[in-house]
C-alpha positions in Angstrom: 303.8 -14.2 248.4 302.5 -10.9 249.6 305.6 -9.0 251.0 305.4 -5.1 252.4 308.6 -4.0 251.2 309.5 -1.9 254.6 309.4 -2.2 257.7 312.0 -1.5 260.2 312.6 -2.8 264.4 314.7 -1.0 266.7 314.7 -0.6 270.8 315.6 3.0 271.7 316.9 1.2 275.4 319.4 -0.1 273.8 320.9 2.0 271.6 321.3 5.8 270.2 318.4 7.1 267.7 320.1 10.3 266.8 316.6 11.1 263.9 314.8 9.7 267.1 315.0 12.5 268.9 312.5 15.2 268.2 309.7 16.0 270.3 306.9 15.0 267.6 308.5 11.6 267.6 307.9 10.3 271.4 305.4 8.0 270.4 307.0 5.8 268.2 311.0 5.7 270.7 310.2 3.1 272.3 310.9 -0.8 271.4 309.4 -2.9 268.1 310.0 -6.2 267.0 308.8 -8.5 265.2 306.1 -10.3 268.1 305.2 -6.9 267.5 304.7 -7.3 262.9 304.0 -10.5 263.1 299.9 -9.9 264.0 299.4 -7.5 261.6 300.7 -8.6 258.8 298.3 -12.1 259.7 295.6 -9.7 259.8 296.4 -8.2 256.4 297.3 -11.0 254.9 300.9 -10.4 254.0 303.1 -13.3 253.9 306.6 -11.7 254.5 308.3 -8.3 255.3 311.6 -6.6 254.0 313.6 -5.9 257.2 315.6 -2.1 256.2 318.4 -0.2 258.7 317.4 2.3 261.6 320.5 3.2 261.8 324.3 4.0 261.4 325.9 0.4 262.3 327.2 -2.6 261.3 325.8 -4.4 264.9 322.4 -3.6 263.5 323.2 -5.5 260.3 324.2 -8.0 262.1 321.7 -8.1 264.4 318.8 -8.0 261.9 320.0 -10.8 260.5 320.5 -13.1 263.6 316.9 -11.6 263.7 315.4 -12.8 260.4 317.3 -16.1 260.4 315.1 -17.1 262.9 311.7 -15.0 262.3 310.8 -16.9 259.1 308.4 -14.5 257.3 311.4 -11.6 257.5 313.0 -13.1 253.7 315.9 -9.7 252.6 317.4 -7.5 254.9 318.7 -3.9 253.7 321.6 -3.7 256.2 323.5 -0.4 256.4 327.7 -0.6 256.2 329.8 2.0 255.4 330.0 3.1 251.9 333.7 5.2 252.3 335.7 1.7 254.3 338.2 0.5 252.5 337.1 -2.7 253.8 333.7 -3.1 252.4 334.6 -6.4 249.9 335.4 -7.6 253.1 333.3 -7.1 255.4 330.1 -7.1 253.3 331.6 -10.9 252.2 331.9 -11.1 256.8 328.2 -10.6 256.4 326.5 -12.8 254.0 328.8 -16.1 255.8 327.4 -14.4 258.9 323.6 -16.6 260.8 321.3 -15.6 258.1 324.0 -14.8 256.1 321.8 -15.5 252.8 319.1 -13.0 253.5 321.1 -9.6 253.1 319.7 -8.4 249.9 320.5 -4.9 250.3 322.8 -1.5 252.0 321.2 1.7 252.7 322.2 4.3 254.2 320.2 7.8 255.3 321.7 9.5 252.5 318.9 12.5 253.5 320.4 13.0 256.6 324.3 13.9 254.8 325.1 17.9 255.0 326.5 17.4 251.2 323.3 17.1 248.5 326.6 14.7 246.3 327.3 12.3 248.6 326.6 9.9 246.5 329.1 11.3 243.3 332.2 11.1 246.8 334.9 9.1 245.6 334.8 6.3 248.7 331.2 6.5 248.1 331.0 4.8 244.7 333.9 3.5 245.4 332.4 1.5 248.3 329.3 1.3 245.6 330.7 -0.8 243.3 331.3 -3.9 246.3 328.5 -4.1 246.9 327.3 -4.3 243.6 330.3 -6.8 243.2 328.3 -9.1 246.0 325.1 -8.5 243.9 323.0 -7.2 246.2 320.7 -3.9 245.5 321.3 0.4 247.0 318.1 2.0 248.7 318.3 5.1 248.0 317.1 7.3 251.1 316.6 10.6 249.5 314.6 14.0 249.3 314.5 16.9 246.4 317.7 18.1 247.4 319.9 14.7 246.5 317.9 13.1 244.0 320.6 15.0 241.2 323.6 12.4 243.1 320.1 9.6 243.0 320.3 10.7 239.2 324.0 10.2 238.3 324.2 7.5 240.6 321.8 5.6 238.5 323.4 6.7 235.6 327.2 5.6 236.7 326.0 2.1 237.7 323.1 0.6 234.9 324.1 -2.7 235.2 323.2 -2.6 239.4 319.9 -2.6 241.1 318.6 0.8 243.2 315.5 0.4 245.4 314.5 4.9 246.1 312.5 4.8 249.5 309.5 6.9 250.0 309.2 8.1 246.2 311.7 9.8 247.7 309.5 11.6 250.2 307.1 14.2 248.4 306.5 17.4 250.2 302.9 16.5 250.3 302.5 18.4 253.5 303.5 21.8 251.4 301.3 21.0 248.0 302.6 19.3 244.9 306.4 20.1 243.9 307.2 20.2 240.6 310.7 19.6 241.2 310.6 16.8 243.1 307.9 14.9 240.2 309.9 16.3 237.5 314.0 14.7 239.1 311.7 11.6 240.2 310.8 10.8 236.1 314.6 11.6 235.4 315.9 8.9 238.0 313.2 6.7 236.8 314.0 7.3 233.5 317.1 5.0 234.7 315.8 1.1 234.0 317.3 0.1 237.1 315.8 1.5 239.9 312.9 0.5 241.4 310.7 2.6 243.2 309.1 1.9 247.2 305.6 2.9 247.4 306.2 4.3 251.2 306.5 6.6 253.5 303.7 9.0 252.1 301.5 9.4 255.4 303.9 10.4 257.7 305.6 13.4 254.4 301.4 14.6 254.8 299.5 16.0 257.3 300.0 13.6 260.6 296.6 14.4 260.9 295.0 15.7 258.0 295.4 12.9 255.0 293.6 9.9 253.5 294.3 7.9 250.4 292.9 10.3 247.8 295.9 12.9 249.4 298.2 10.1 248.8 296.9 9.4 245.1 298.9 11.7 243.2 301.9 11.0 244.2 301.5 7.4 243.8 300.0 8.8 240.6 302.7 10.3 239.7 305.5 7.8 240.6 303.1 4.4 238.4 303.6 7.0 235.8 306.7 7.9 236.2 308.0 3.7 237.2 305.8 1.9 235.3 304.1 -1.4 236.2 306.4 -3.1 236.8 308.7 -0.7 239.1 306.7 -0.5 241.8 307.2 -2.2 245.9 304.0 -1.5 248.3 305.2 -0.3 251.4 304.1 0.2 255.3 307.6 1.6 256.3 306.1 0.2 259.9 306.1 1.3 262.5 307.4 5.1 261.3 303.7 5.0 259.7 302.4 5.2 262.9 302.3 8.5 263.6 299.6 8.9 261.6 298.0 6.0 261.0 297.2 2.1 262.2 299.1 -0.5 259.9 295.8 -1.3 258.1 295.2 2.1 257.9 299.0 3.1 255.6 298.0 -0.6 254.5 294.5 0.3 253.0 295.2 4.2 251.6 298.3 2.8 249.4 296.3 -0.2 248.2 293.0 1.7 246.8 295.8 4.6 245.6 297.6 1.4 243.8 294.5 -0.6 242.5 293.1 2.3 241.3 296.1 2.6 238.6 295.2 -0.9 237.3 294.9 -4.4 238.7 298.5 -5.1 237.6 299.6 -2.0 239.0 297.9 -3.1 242.3 299.1 -6.9 242.0 302.9 -6.3 241.4 303.8 -4.0 244.7 302.2 -6.8 246.5 305.0 -9.2 245.7 307.0 -9.8 242.5 309.0 -6.4 242.2 310.3 -6.5 245.3 310.9 -10.4 244.2 312.8 -8.7 241.3 314.5 -6.2 242.3 316.1 -8.0 245.8 316.5 -10.7 244.3 314.6 -12.4 246.7 314.0 -16.2 243.6 317.7 -16.8 244.1 318.0 -16.4 247.7 315.9 -19.4 248.2 312.6 -18.3 249.2 
């Protein structure tokens, strides 16, 4: 099974997405739904996808689970839940028991939007992570270089939990290769309980001036750090449309992975996502 490990749905007419207000994001400030993605997956030979949260809303998580319940190709949902909620254990139990709840495979918060670079290390957040892992869910790390030290400390604090780093921690590609990013990524990868999504890279480059060759050093470094068993391909659709079509993004990332060998390429397109999110145990 070939899996797109990272995609989104949203409708700005029905909800607020604070991160989407910038003028340059106007091209994606419209509704994107399963009917829009399905033909792209078919054309790309992709069997399934992981749907990831877009806003800090438990209602969105509930909606995504209902949507996944009605959408066979969505085999997992990484939803949002308030890590600082003292009743998080109850909330997660309710989500797991709701329609589509068996497809809840992880939780994510937009950590890189928090003013505190050590937000992950707050006592109430760490307590919330304990609840997430008690429900055998993964935690997606949405961080940049600034938040990587806290992400490393968090992965070390929960050695038996599963973490998934989104978008290779968003390296500043448009500014050139960052040694700080590279060194911190290696330190995070040294925690053997973290997987890394090869996703979101074209939108960290100059949107009108990038290609597979430009992205390759970042994919290569991630592969050197995480190895062939902890890389996950993800399109980051529809955010990726700012830089290229679904087919262009997929083609570039696959070209980068293929340069690293058939094992890296094949495992990143399915098996590693199943391991990170325990998809095999979810009945898929």
